[in-house]
C-alpha positions in Angstrom: -19.9 -27.5 62.0 -19.4 -27.1 65.7 -15.7 -26.2 65.1 -16.8 -23.6 62.5 -19.3 -22.1 64.9 -16.7 -22.0 67.7 -14.2 -20.3 65.5 -16.8 -17.8 64.3 -17.7 -17.1 68.0 -14.0 -16.5 68.8 -13.6 -14.2 65.9 -16.8 -12.3 67.0 -15.4 -11.8 70.5 -12.0 -10.7 69.0 -13.9 -8.2 66.9 -15.8 -6.9 70.0 -12.4 -6.5 71.8 -11.0 -4.8 68.7 -13.9 -2.4 68.6 -13.5 -1.7 72.3 -9.8 -1.0 71.8 -10.5 1.2 68.8 -13.0 3.3 70.9 -10.3 3.7 73.5 -7.7 4.4 70.9 -9.7 7.0 68.9 -11.3 8.5 72.1 -8.0 9.1 73.8 -6.5 10.3 70.6 -9.3 12.9 70.3 -8.7 14.0 73.9 -4.9 14.2 73.5 -5.0 16.2 70.3 -8.0 18.5 70.7 -7.9 19.1 74.5 -4.4 18.6 75.6 -2.9 19.7 72.2 -0.3 16.9 71.9 1.2 16.4 68.4 -0.7 13.9 66.3 2.1 11.2 66.0 3.0 11.3 69.8 -0.7 11.2 70.7 -1.2 8.3 68.3 1.5 6.3 70.1 0.1 7.1 73.6 -3.5 6.1 72.6 -2.2 3.0 71.0 -0.4 1.8 74.2 -3.7 2.2 76.2 -5.6 0.2 73.6 -2.9 -2.6 73.7 -3.2 -3.1 77.4 -7.0 -3.3 77.1 -6.8 -5.7 74.2 -4.3 -8.1 75.9 -6.4 -8.5 79.1 -9.7 -9.0 77.2 -8.3 -11.3 74.6 -6.4 -13.5 77.1 -9.2 -13.9 79.6 -12.3 -13.6 77.4 -11.7 -14.2 73.7 -9.2 -17.1 73.9 -9.8 -18.0 77.6 -6.2 -18.8 77.8 -5.2 -20.6 81.0 -1.4 -20.3 80.6 0.2 -19.0 83.8 3.1 -17.6 81.8 1.6 -14.2 81.5 5.0 -12.5 81.0 5.9 -14.6 78.0 2.5 -14.1 76.4 2.6 -10.3 77.0 6.1 -10.1 75.5 4.7 -11.8 72.4 1.6 -9.7 72.4 3.8 -6.6 72.8 6.0 -7.6 69.9 2.9 -8.0 67.7 1.6 -4.6 69.0 5.0 -2.9 68.4 4.9 -4.0 64.8 1.3 -2.8 64.7 2.5 0.5 66.1 5.0 1.0 63.4 2.3 0.1 60.9 0.0 2.6 62.6 2.6 5.4 62.4 3.3 4.7 58.7 -0.4 4.6 57.8 -1.2 7.7 59.8 1.7 9.6 58.2 0.6 8.5 54.8 -3.1 9.3 55.3 -2.7 12.6 57.2 0.3 14.2 55.6 0.5 12.7 52.1 -3.2 12.1 51.3 -4.5 14.9 53.5 -7.3 12.9 55.1 -8.9 14.1 58.3 -6.9 12.6 61.2 -9.9 10.8 62.8 -10.9 9.3 59.4 -7.3 8.3 58.9 -7.3 6.7 62.3 -10.3 4.6 61.5 -8.8 3.3 58.3 -5.5 2.6 60.1 -7.3 0.8 62.9 -8.9 -1.6 60.4 -5.6 -2.5 58.9 -3.8 -2.9 62.2 -6.7 -4.9 63.7 -6.3 -7.4 60.9 -2.6 -7.7 61.6 -3.1 -8.1 65.3 -5.7 -10.8 64.9 -3.5 -12.9 62.7 -0.4 -12.4 64.8 -2.2 -13.1 68.1 -4.3 -16.0 66.9 -1.4 -17.9 65.3 1.4 -16.9 67.6 0.6 -15.3 71.0 -2.5 -17.3 71.9 -1.9 -20.3 69.7 -3.5 -23.4 71.1 -1.0 -26.1 72.1 -2.1 -29.6 71.2 -0.6 -32.8 72.8 -0.3 -35.7 70.4 -2.2 -38.9 71.1 -0.4 -41.9 72.6 2.4 -43.1 70.4 1.7 -46.7 71.5 -1.4 -48.5 72.7 0.1 -51.9 73.4 3.5 -51.6 75.1 6.2 -54.2 74.6 7.5 -53.8 78.2 6.3 -52.4 81.5 9.5 -50.3 81.9 12.2 -48.9 79.6 15.5 -48.1 81.4 17.8 -45.8 79.4 21.4 -45.4 80.4 23.6 -42.8 78.7 27.2 -44.0 78.7 30.5 -42.2 77.8 33.7 -44.1 78.6 32.1 -46.3 81.2 33.9 -49.5 80.7 34.9 -49.7 84.4 31.4 -49.1 85.8 28.7 -50.1 83.3 28.9 -53.9 83.9 28.2 -53.6 87.6 25.4 -51.2 87.1 23.7 -53.4 84.4 23.9 -56.5 86.6 22.3 -54.7 89.5 19.5 -53.3 87.4 18.9 -56.7 85.8 18.8 -58.4 89.2 16.4 -55.8 90.6 13.8 -56.1 87.9 14.0 -59.9 87.8 13.1 -59.8 91.6 10.3 -57.5 90.9 8.9 -59.6 88.1 8.6 -56.5 85.9 9.0 -56.8 82.1 11.7 -54.4 81.2 14.1 -53.4 78.5 17.5 -51.8 79.1 18.9 -49.4 76.4 22.5 -48.3 76.8 23.3 -45.4 74.6 27.0 -45.4 73.9 27.7 -41.7 73.4 30.8 -41.9 71.3 33.0 -43.7 73.9 36.7 -44.0 73.1 37.3 -46.9 75.5 35.8 -50.5 75.6 32.3 -49.5 76.7 30.8 -50.8 73.5 32.6 -54.2 73.8 31.5 -54.6 77.5 27.8 -53.9 76.7 27.9 -56.2 73.6 29.2 -59.0 75.8 26.6 -58.5 78.5 23.8 -58.4 76.0 24.4 -62.1 75.5 23.7 -62.7 79.2 21.1 -60.1 80.0 17.8 -60.4 78.3 16.4 -57.4 76.4 19.6 -55.4 76.8 20.3 -53.4 73.6 22.7 -50.7 72.7 22.6 -47.6 70.6 26.0 -46.7 69.4 27.5 -43.7 67.4 31.1 -42.6 67.0 31.0 -38.9 68.0 30.3 -37.8 71.5 27.1 -35.7 71.4 26.3 -35.1 75.0 24.1 -36.7 77.7 21.0 -35.0 76.6 21.4 -36.2 73.0 22.1 -39.7 74.3 19.0 -39.9 76.4 16.9 -38.5 73.6 18.1 -41.3 71.3 17.1 -43.9 73.9 13.6 -42.3 74.4 13.0 -42.4 70.6 13.7 -46.1 70.5 12.0 -47.3 73.8 8.7 -49.1 73.8 8.0 -49.4 77.6 4.8 -48.1 79.2 7.0 -46.1 81.6 10.5 -44.7 80.9 13.4 -44.1 83.3 16.8 -42.7 82.6 19.5 -43.2 85.1 23.3 -42.8 85.3 25.8 -45.4 84.4 27.5 -45.3 87.8 24.2 -46.1 89.6 24.7 -43.0 91.8 21.0 -43.1 92.5 20.4 -46.8 93.3 17.9 -48.5 91.0 16.1 -49.7 94.2 14.7 -46.1 94.4 12.2 -47.2 91.7 10.2 -48.6 94.7 9.2 -45.0 95.3 8.5 -44.3 91.7 6.2 -47.1 90.7 3.1 -46.0 92.7 3.5 -42.4 91.6 3.7 -42.8 87.8 0.0 -43.7 87.3 -1.1 -40.2 88.4 2.0 -38.2 87.5 3.4 -37.9 84.0 6.9 -37.0 85.3 8.5 -38.3 88.5 12.0 -37.0 89.3 14.6 -37.9 92.0 15.8 -35.1 94.3 18.9 -34.8 96.5 17.7 -31.6 98.2 14.3 -32.2 99.7 13.2 -33.7 103.1 14.1 -37.4 103.5 16.7 -37.3 100.7 19.7 -39.4 101.7 23.2 -38.3 100.4 25.4 -41.2 101.4 28.6 -39.8 99.8 28.7 -36.1 99.6 30.2 -33.9 97.0 33.0 -31.4 97.8 31.7 -28.2 99.4 32.5 -26.0 96.4 30.4 -28.3 94.2 27.5 -28.2 96.6 27.7 -24.4 96.7 27.8 -24.1 92.9 24.9 -26.5 92.6 22.7 -24.6 95.0 23.5 -21.2 93.4 22.7 -22.7 90.0 19.4 -24.2 91.2 18.4 -20.8 92.7 18.9 -19.2 89.3 17.0 -22.0 87.6 14.1 -21.6 90.0 14.0 -17.9 89.6 14.3 -17.7 85.8 12.9 -21.0 84.6 11.2 -23.7 86.8 9.9 -22.5 90.1 9.3 -25.1 92.8 11.8 -27.8 91.7 14.6 -28.1 94.2 16.9 -30.4 92.2 16.6 -30.3 88.4 19.9 -32.0 87.7 19.6 -35.4 89.5 20.1 -38.1 86.8 17.1 -40.2 87.9 13.9 -39.3 86.1 10.9 -41.3 85.1 8.0 -40.6 82.7 4.8 -42.0 81.4 5.5 -43.2 77.8 3.6 -40.5 76.0 5.0 -37.7 78.1 8.6 -38.9 77.5 8.0 -39.0 73.7 6.4 -35.6 73.7 9.0 -33.9 75.9 12.1 -35.3 74.2 10.8 -34.7 70.7 10.8 -31.0 71.4 14.2 -30.7 73.1 17.1 -28.6 71.6 19.8 -29.0 74.3 22.3 -31.9 73.9 24.4 -31.5 77.0 24.1 -30.7 80.7 21.3 -28.2 80.4 18.9 -30.9 79.0 17.6 -31.7 82.5 16.2 -28.3 83.1 15.0 -28.0 79.5 12.9 -31.2 79.7 11.3 -30.0 83.0 10.6 -26.6 81.4 8.9 -28.4 78.5 7.0 -30.6 80.8 5.7 -27.6 82.6 4.8 -25.9 79.4 2.8 -28.9 78.3 0.9 -29.0 81.6 2.3 -32.3 82.8 2.3 -33.2 86.5 5.8 -33.2 87.9 6.4 -35.0 91.2 9.7 -34.5 93.0 10.7 -37.3 95.4 13.6 -37.8 97.8 16.2 -40.4 96.8 19.4 -41.8 98.0 22.5 -40.6 96.2 26.2 -41.6 96.2 28.6 -39.2 94.7 31.1 -40.9 92.4 34.8 -40.2 92.9 35.1 -40.7 89.1 32.6 -38.0 88.3 33.3 -36.2 85.1 31.6 -33.0 86.1 33.9 -30.0 85.7 32.3 -27.5 88.1 33.4 -24.1 86.7 33.1 -24.9 83.0 29.9 -26.9 83.4 28.4 -24.2 85.6 29.1 -21.6 82.9 27.7 -23.9 80.1 24.6 -24.6 82.2 24.0 -20.9 82.7 24.4 -20.3 79.0 22.0 -23.1 78.2 19.5 -21.7 80.8 19.5 -18.4 78.8 19.0 -20.3 75.6 16.1 -22.3 77.1 14.4 -19.1 78.3 14.8 -17.5 74.9 13.3 -20.6 73.3 10.3 -20.4 75.6 9.7 -16.8 74.8 10.0 -17.5 71.1 7.6 -20.4 71.3 10.2 -22.9 69.9 8.8 -25.7 72.1 5.2 -25.2 71.2 5.1 -26.8 67.7 
């Protein structure tokens, strides 16, 4: 009953806004046609735009009381709904005035009723649609921590990394699982991990034959993990697992905690070549400007999550390769999760498989795709 009353109240407010917009629409149309002598169809478009601006502001801040800070995205969606309404308005006005010979003000009232119904449905179920976060996937967790390691042709480095991680968590007395996702490796990565799984407790592997990308691999690990907190890290241990000392105290109050190489107190022990640093900083500037403001390093492969946040974020992801880092942060921001960026130590690997120019181009392409997905509401579900 309370929900019914609430929905009726929202509809009532939307109706008030619609009436206000109609008064503005019809009133300005009358002024444009009878006093300024603008042709009817042009005057209709002008009055319609004024009503659209009024309706967007009142519906966002009064009717739906929407708190989203992404006004640009909402206005674009609102504008698309309104443009469709404008075409509908022009068609109806042409039909009523020129075909049926109805007085233009009466035609406008009939048209407004039709367009108001369209606008209400479009804005309720698309522009200002409520976003619901699912309840916790688990209540009783099997482990305190799930560590996910995507691996592609890592036979030379994965054993050392796994032993270091295992030793660290045994010293911390923290119950953990380690999930290696073998992303279609063509070397002996699978055999190395299988052998170690007999020595290291709760070490499991997800294996598939075709290489799908780091983002896809991490997503597979998140789907299977059962820890209260979830961390993914690189197979070369470029950010030492000991950096978890900084993460543990922060995860209780932050759904997402990410390592950063580019904030105060970060410690880059082995630096990248200058051209890669330059490309990385230019890329991050673009990411901050177009996608995620305030995050200095979106690409560091050391990110931790509360369990439910990890499940929610990765279940919505579309990007399989390098752009997945910025996509997951964009989704986290969209869902209203707290993102804490912390300084970490980092060692550049001489065997890094990053191909600067090609990967920079692909990341830019994926940035555009993510932005379009955000505008289209593909992450809202």
